[in-house]
N, C-alpha and C positions, 0 to 999 in steps of 0.2 A: 609401129607398136609391135610387142612380141604378144600372140597369142593362140591358140590351139589350132595346128595345123592336121592333127592324125592322132589315130588311137589303135591300139590293136591290143589282143589279149592271148591271153594262153589258160584254157582251163581243163584239167587231165580228165581224160577220158573214164578211168577207172574212180570208183567212188562206193558211196555207201546208200543201199535203198532205205531210204525213210521211212517206209510204210512197213519193213521187217523191224526197224529200228522203234518204230511206234507199237507194233504188235509186243515187244518186249517190255514195254512201258507199261501195255494197258491204255494207248492213245489210240483211238479212232482216224476214220479218214477225215471226219470234219474237224478234228482236231489240228491232223497234218496241214489238209490244205487251209484252213480257215484260221489259225493260230500262229503255226510256222512258216506254213506258205512256200514248203522245199518238200518236193517227191523225191529228191536226187541231191547228193553232196558230193560233190566232188573232191577226190583226196589225192595228194602227190603220191610217188610211190617212193619206199621206204630209203632208196637209193639217192631221192632227187634231194637236194638242198633248196634254201632260198633260193640263193642266185640262181639255181637251174632253171627255177620259174621262171627270175626274172630274163635271162638269156633268151629263154623259150619267144616271152611277147615281145621283147626287142626285137629277134630274128623275123616275127611276123611283121613288127610295123617295117623292118627294111626291107621284106620281099613285098608288100603293101605301096612300099614309096620309093620307086628307082632312083628318086631326084635327092634321097638323102642317103649319103655315105657315110661308111665309118669315119672315115679322115674329117668329116664336117661335122661331125659332134664337138662340142666345146666345154657340154656340161653335164651331167648325169647325177639325176637326186633317186636314192631310193627309199620311199617309206614302208620300215617295216617295224616292228615290236619283236619279232621271230627270227633273227640276222641268223645268218651261216653260227654251225658249230655255238661258240659261246659267246659270239655278237664281237669280237677282236681279232681282225680289223673289218674295221667296217664293212659291211656287206657291198657296197657301190663300189670299193676298191675290186673284189673278187670279180663282181660284174663288168667292169670296167676291162679285167684281165682275160675272163673270160671269150667276151663279146672281140677280143682285140683291137679295141678303141686306141686310139694316139695317147702318149702321156701326157701330152699337153691339157688333158680333160682334168676338170673340175669335177670333181666325183666325191659325194658325202650321203649319207643318212640321213634322214626324219625319221625321230622317235616318237609318233602319233599312229593313234588306232582310226578307229573307223569318220574322225573327222580329217584325216591325213591328206586326201586328195585335196580338198578345197585347202588346206594350208598352203598344201606343196606346190600347187601350179602359181598362189602366188606370191611364194619364197622363189622360185623358177623364175619367173618374171623379173622381179626386183634384181632378181641375183645379176641376170642377165643383160637386163639393162644399164646397172650400173656398170658393171664389168664389160660393155659393149660386145655380148656375145650372140651369137647370131642362130645358133639353132644346139636346143636343149634336149633332153628326155626325163621325161616324170615318170618312174617306175614304183608301182606299187604290190605289192605281195606280203601277205602276213599270212602265212599256212598255220592255222589254228589246229589242225592236226597234230601238230609237235605236242602243245601243253592241254589239249582237251581230254578229260577221260572217259573213255566210252563208255562208262558206266553211272554217269552224270549223266541223268536225265534231264538235268536242265541246260545244259550246253552241247550235248555231243548230239543231238536234233537239229541244231542252229545253223551250224558254222562249216563253209566249203572253203577250198582250194580254189587260189587262183591268182594268176598275175596280168597287169597291163602295162602298156608303156603309151607315155601322151608324148608326140611331138610338138616341142615348141618353138616357135619362130616368129620370124616378120611376113606378112603379106598373108596373114593367118584367118581362114572364113570368118571363125568364132574368136570373140575379144573378148577380154576382161572387164565386166563393168561394178560399180560398188560391192563390197566386201563388208563382213564383220564377222569378228571372233570371240569365242569367249571361255574362259576355264575358270573351273571350280572345284582345288585339287580337296576340297571338304567331301568328294563324292569320291575320292581313291577308292577304299574299300569295296565299293559297288563292283568294281573291276579290275581285278588283278592275280597276280600269279605268285605264288608261293614255293618257293623249291620245287621250280619247274612244274605245278598243279597251277591250273587253271579256276579259279572264282567267281562267281558273276549270281548277285543280288537282281534276278529277272525282274521281281515288282519296283525295285527302287530304279533300275534303269529305264522302265516302259514307263515310269513317274516323270523320271527326268525328261525322256523325250516328250509328252504328250504337254507338260506346263511349258518348257523350253524354246522349243522348235517352232511352233506355231507362232509364239508370240515375236521370236526371231528373226521371223521371216515378214512377218507385218512390218517389223521395226525396217528393215532391210529396205522393203519396197517404198513405207514413206520417205525414208530418208534418201531416197532416189526417185524421187517424185513418180513412182508409177501404182496402178491400182491393180490387184489380181485378176483383170480383163487385160492388163497388158503383157500378163507371161500367158505363156503357150501350153509350157508344161512343167513342173516340177517335178526334180528327179532328187530326191533325198535318199541318204542311206538305207539300205535297206536289211534292216536288221530283225526285222520280221513281219510277215505279211498283218499282223495286230497292230503292229507300231506305224506301220503307213497307213494303216487306213484309220487307226486312232488321230493320226495327225491331219490326215485329210478330213476327217470330221469335225477337227477342232477349227483347222484356220479357215478366215472368210468365215465362221460359220457356217462351214458347210456347203457353202454355195461351188462350190470348185470342184470336188472328189475326183472327179473322171479326169482332170488333167495333172492329178499324182499317178507316175509312170512305177507300172509296182511288174518287176519281173525277178521272179526269184525261185521260180520253181523247178529249175536243174541245176542252180548254183548255191543256192542256200546265202546265207550272211558271210561273202567274202571280205570285211572287214573295210579296208581303203580303195579294195577293188571295186567297191559294188557300186560310187558312181558313175567312176570312168565307163564300167560295164555297159550302163545304161545309155550313157553319151555316145558309145558306140554304137550300140545297137540303135538306139531308138533317135537319137538328136542328129550327129554327124550329118546326114544324107538326108533329113528331115526340109521342111521347108518352113519351119519354125524360124520366127524372127527374132526369139526371146526365152532364157529358159531362166528358172532360179535353180539352184542346188543348196543342199544343207547336209552336213554331215554331222556325226555324234555321238560322241560314246565315250571310252575308255579315258579317265586323267582325272576330274569329266573333264569334257572337252567338245566344243561345237566351234562350226563354222559356217556362213551362209554366203551365198557370193550369186550375181545375174553376169549369165554370159549372154554376147547379142550379136548378131550379126551387123557389120557397119552398114 
């Protein structure tokens, strides 16, 4: 069966000091670390496009896995809502060309935000198994620095730029278990761009996450015949420290908050890259046997899943 074999990432070295941003908006260290959760926000260079971030992450994946060759790649999916230029052609085609991947590669984009990684791994798994493909790459890159207004205190202190690349194939150490998804377009106005400018209703997004995510995780576990004690770690979208902490307190009556991985101090909210960044750093080489994921955000859209070692 198709599963996750390896993950690599690219996080720009340059960025923004969130303490300096906080001072500008009258926010102290307690707010920056306790509510936002990020002291530093990586930013792509002005000359870098979304596809360039993707290429960096995939090249790191190749460097980490000598057994994966460019010629062996069958499929490439890029998860982004801030692709190259005006979004036509699709960013995956540009990435395919820049990487020098063979032209028999199936390459396409998925337009999803913070839920995109969970959707993406299942979309790629199903596509590969249906078509009999052997090696697929799921790439996430959604540089919000393209659309965030540096004068908007509601968004400029939250988002960081990053990209990840996940190798999916047979004989993988991590397999995909049961998953659940959801969409509520009635909340579209809470996270949107208008004429290239990004808007977020932070209170509505926080309330959505607090109400939806713990319940969704509980439903997923119940349908999987699992208890919270059967899960070694929960890797949910790193929207902000406040959101992760609130979900952890609400889930399972707050009995397992220590199982919720939180790591955004030097990355910020990297949209669809936040979950794979956690997996790369905390899960792939751990001794854990079962991990729960949950991504949620723009759409409104959400997806939760179980990863397990066979």
